[in-house]
N, C-alpha and C positions, 0 to 999 in steps of 0.2 A: 196826273198824280205820280206816274212812274218817273217823269222828268224831275219832279220835285224831290222824290226820294234820292235820285242820282245827285242832284245839286247839293243836297244836305247829307250826303253819305259821310259817315264817321262823325257826325255832329250830334250833340245831345245838349238840350237846354236844362239848366238846373239853377233854381233861384234867380231867374232872369238872365243869367250869364251862360254863354256857350262853352262847351267842352269838346275836345277832340277825343273820341273813343274808338279804338281800333284793336281788334284781336290780332295777335301775332300769327301769321300764316303757319300752318302745321309743318311745312317743310323747313321753317326756320326756328322751330321751337328748341332744337337741340343746342343752339347757341344763344338764342335770345329768350331768356327766361322771364320776361316781363308778363307773359300771359296776355292780359288786356292792357293796352296803353291807355291811360286816362290822364289827360292834361288840360288844365284850365286855359282857355283862350283869352280870358280877362277882358271880355267885351260883351255888351248887350246887343251890339249891332250884328245882324245876321250877315251882312255883306262883308264886314271886317272879319268876322269869324271864318267865313269861307276862304278868304285870302290867307289867313293864318293857318287854317287847316291844310290848304294846298301846299304850303311850305313844309309843314310837318310830314305830310304824305311823301313828298319828294325826298326829304331827309331820311325817313325810314327806308324807303325803297333803295336809295343809294347805299345806305349802311348794309342792308341785307345782300345787295348785289356785290358789294365790295368784299364782304366776308366770303361769300360763296365762290367768288372768282379768284380769291387768294390761294396761292400754292401752299402757303404756310399760315395756318390759323393762329391767331393770338393764343398764348398759352392757356388762359382760363377757358377759352372757347374750345380749344383742342382737347382739353381734359374732359369737358362735358360731352364732346362728340365721342370720345373713346369710352367714357362711362355709359353713354347711351348705346353704343355698339355692344358692350358687355351685357346690358339688360336685354337688348333685342335677341342676342344669341341665346340667353337663358330662357327667354320666352318661347323660343323654338325648341328648347330641350337640350341645348348644347352649352358647354363652357367655352367662352370666347377664347380662341387660340389664334395668335398671329399666323398669317399664311406661311411664313418661313418655318415656323414650328410644325405646322401641319405637314409641310413637305418633308420635314426631317423625321418626325416621330409618329404621325398619324397612320393608322392602318388603312388599307384600301377600303375596308368595310365602313370605317368612320367617314371617310371622304365621300363615299357613295351615299351614305345616310344624309350627309349635309346637302349634297346636291339634290337628293330627292325632296328634302324639306322645302327647298326653294321651288323646284319644278311643280310641286303639287298646288302651289298658289295659282289661282286663275290669272292674276296679273302680278307677277313677281315685283316686289318692292326693292328698289336698288339698295336702300339703307339696310334692309333686313338681309339681303343677299351679301352685302359687304360684311355685315356682322357675323353671319354664319360661316363665311369663308375666310374670316380673319383679315380683311382687306383694309381695315381702319388702322392707321399707324398710331402706335403709342406716342403720345406727345412728349417732346423733349422739354422737361421741366428744369429750369436752371436752379442751382442750389439756393439762390436768393428767394426765388418763388417757393421752393420747397420749404424753406424756413418760415415763410409767411403762412403757408398752409399748415405747417407743424404747429405754430403758435395759435392760429385762429381756429383750427378744426381738430387736428390729430390728438393733441394732448390737452384739450380744453378742460378735461376733468381735473388736471393738475392745478388749475387756477381757481377751482371752486372753493369758496371760503376765504380766499386771499383778499386783502384790502388792496386798494388802488396802488398804495405805496409798495406793497409786497409784489403785486403783479409787475409793476415797473422795474423793480429790482430783479425779478426773475427773468424778464425779457431782456434786460440790459446785459446779463451774463451770456445769454444765448446769442445776442447780436454781436457781442465782442468776439466770440468764437467764429461766427460767420464772417465778419468783416476782416478778421485776420486771415482766414482761409482765402477769401477773395483777393486780398492784397498779395498773398504769396502765390496762389495757383490760378486765380481767375474765377469769374462767375460761370462755372462750367455746368452743362446739363447733367442731371443726376445719373443718367445712363452712360455717361462718358467718363465719370470719375473712376479711376483705377488705383492699383496699389502704388504705382509710381507717383501719382498725385499725393496720396496719403503719406508716402515716405518723404516727399518734398516738404510737406507741412510739418511733419515730425522733425525733420532736419533743421527747419527754420526755428522751431522752438528749442532744439538742442543747442543751437548757436547762442541762444539767450540764457539758457540755464547753465551752460558751461562755456562762457565767452572766452575767446583766445586773445582778445585785444586788451585785456585788463579792465574792461568795464564791469560794473556791478552786476552780478548774476541775478536773474529772476528766479523765483521759487518754482520748484517742480510742481507744486500744488496748482499754480496758475496754468502751467503747461498741460497738466493732466485734466484740468477742468475744461480747457478748450478742446483738447483731443476727445475727451469723453462726450462733450456736447455735440460735436460733429459726428462722432461714431453713432450716438443715439439717434440723431437726426436721420442719418443714412438708413439705419435699421428700421426705424418706425415709419419712415416715408414709404419704403418698399413693402413693409407689412401692410400699410394702409392701402397700397396699390394692389395688394393681393399676391405679391412676389416674396413670400416668407423665406424662401430657400436661397435667395441671392447672397453670394459671399460679400462680407463687409470688408472693404479695402482698409479700413482703419482698425481691424481686429489686432489685438495684442500689441498695439503701439502705445507706449507710455513710459513714464520715468519712475524710478524708485521714489517712494514717498519720503519727504524730509520731515523730521520732527517739527511740529509747530512751535513757533517762538512763544515761550511763556510770557504772559503778561504779569509783571511783578505786582506784589501787594503794597499797600501803604501800611506802615507799622501802626500798631495801636496808639503809641505815644503821639505819632504825627497826626493821626485823625483827631485825637483828643485836644492836642495843643494848637493845631492849625485849622482843621476843618470845622471844629466846634468852637473856634474863637469867635466871640460875639462881634458881629459887624464885618466879618471877613468877606462876606459876599455882598456887602453894600455896593450898589451900582449894577449888580447882575439882576435881571428881571426875576420877579417873585417865583414864577413857576419853575424856572431852571434851578433856582436856589432850593426850593422845596423838594424837587426830584432828587437832588444830591443828598439831602437829609433823609429822605425816604429810603434811598438806596443803602445808606450806611447801616441801617438796622433791619433791613428786610433781605438784603442780598439779591434783590430782583434784577433781572436784566433791564437795561435802560428802556428798551421798547415796551416791556411789560408795564412799566410805570407810566410812560408817556401815553399809552393807549388804554389805561384803565378807565372804566366808565362808572358813573355815580352809583349804579345799583350793585356794584361789586366792592363798595367801600362801606363797611359795617361798623360805623362809629358808635351806634347806639346799643350794640350787643354787650352782654355782660363782660366779655373780653373783646375789646375792639380788634377787628382784623380786616384783612383785605382778601379778595378772591381773585386769583389769576385764572382766567377762563378763555377758551376759544369762543369766537362769535361767528355768526353767519358771514360777516364781512371781514373777518380777520382770523388767521390761523396762529396757533402757538408753535414754537419751535419743535416740540415733541409732545407725545401723549403725557409723559411724566411731568410736563411743565404746568399742568393744571393742578392747582394747590391752594390751600388756605393758610395765610401767614398772620400770626398775631402781631399787633402793633405795640412797640415799646419805645422808650427813649425819644430820640429826636425824630424817629419815623412817625410816632404817634403825634408829636407836636406838629409835624409837617402836614399830616392828613387832617388834623383839626382845622388847619388853615386852607386846606384844599379838599373839602368834602365832595366836590364834583369832579375831582381829578385834575387833569392838566390839559384843558382843551386847546391851549395855544400850540401844543406840540402833538396833538392827536394826529396820527398818520403822517407825521413829519419827523421821523426819527433822525434823519441826517441833519436836519436843521437844529434839532435839540442837541445832538452830540457835538456839533460845531460850536454852538453857543456856550455850552458848559466847558468844553475843552479850552476854548479861548479864555473863558473866565478863570480856569485853573492856571493857565500859563501866566496871565498878567498878575496873578496874586502869588506867584511862586509856589503853587501847590502841585505842580507837575515835577516830582522829585527827579526823574530822569526822562529822557526822550521816549522811553518804552512804557512809561506809566500812562494809563488810559483811564477813562471813566469806569471801564470794566474792572479796574484794579480794586475799586471799592467792593465789588462782588467777591473777588478773590480774597480780599481781607476778611470779609464776613465768613467765608468758608473756613479760612484758617483759624479764626477765633473759635468756631464751633468744634473744629478738630482738636485744638489745643486744650479746650475746656472739657473734652471727653464726652461730648454729647453723643447719644446713641447714633450709630452709623445710619440706620434706617431713617431716623428723624432728620439727620443731616441731608440725606438724599431727597427726602420729601420736601423739606423747606426751601431748597434751592432749585427744585425741579429737575433733579437728575434721576435717571433710571437706576433702581436699586438692583445690583447684581446678586444679592442674597435673597433667600426666600422671604416673602413678606407676610407678616402676621398682623391682623387687626387693621385699624384705620390710621395709625400714626399717633393716636392719643388725642385726648380732648384739647380744646383750645386753651383751657386753663393750664393743662400740663405743658403744652407747647410754650405758652407765655412764660411759665415758671422756668423752663429751660432757657429761654431767651434772656431772662433776667440774670442768669449766671454770667452772660457775656456782654450785657449792655454797657455802652459807654456812659459814664455819668455826665450829665449836662449841667453846666454852671447856671446859677439863677439869672445871671446877666444874659445868658443865651436866650432864655424864654422872654425876658424883657425886650430883647432886641427883635424877637419875632412878632411883637405886638404891631409892628408896622405892616405886617401882611394881612 
């Protein structure tokens, strides 16, 4: 029976098929976190299962041996080893302190206490001894790996509530800063990055925001965003590692802010004679067309409209309106962006034809913007190269201002923070609608007839 147990070691039968089942030995747990290895051998034959099991045993043994024999552990394994040493030292009642620091700053009494903690064990454990005496080297984590850790673990709370599109956009900005740094300085270990490297990165950006070769300068906003992202990465990585007091080499490196370029408005006359011209958007898909009409009389951000869901479209209310809300899978730009907007004019006509919103462009803001901007260009609706889809939002804000609508109501309806003291809830939906009717663009009868196609 004993022989049979040996022959079938690490084999387990389940539903007629054999599986390889093996617990990771304790001495390898600090880098192999699989716990128990459980792998189907995809056979009902015991003989074939034994052969496949032998191959897996050899592969695991070689992996463990190669890692233990290596002078330099892979980064992720080295980090787990270092974290394990910190926990072991804590379990013994000590804060893990690298041996160099112990030699420099520890008192004799502290060193003796550490030695006593080891010597009192009947059989001293090498890993515990290394941990207590600070002999496990801090892993050299390259900045590319640090950024991966930053995005996946350190600031995971920043991504809560973001849609996949928002997460992708957030990560894209971080990766741009990282890739630029690596291009200029290299994929350096975090503990080797110093002020000289930071200045080199700063100077690289300086040559682009103030070029001497006559080329078009980049904005300082782009430079500051990159520098800020690397500065934040450096700070939060070392805080995560427990080194909160480390000097940040990117501190106080930045450029004076440039005023953002204003997005021009469309004139009221242009909107009425061109945007509301019956048939002007023939050939553009229905959802893109209706988003344009909805934007004209709500002043919503394009992404707010493209991501609105059916339950936030209230066409059956006494005063039809829409709700702009955060969701579990999508954040709004700011707290003030949450609001209720009455529907009038071409926006009401648009939502009557899109009671479920605009699923074609949900979580596809870039696709929507490109489709609509292309549509504006080919129809001669982009008055200047600086005019954008966002120009419709600015036109709406200007109409409210010029009509003398209450400042607080203006802020509320476009989702801006009100800098003045706020009283009440902004008024009933009927009041809001009546204020909107003061600025609504009249729509020709032919316009509604043209919308019958949607």
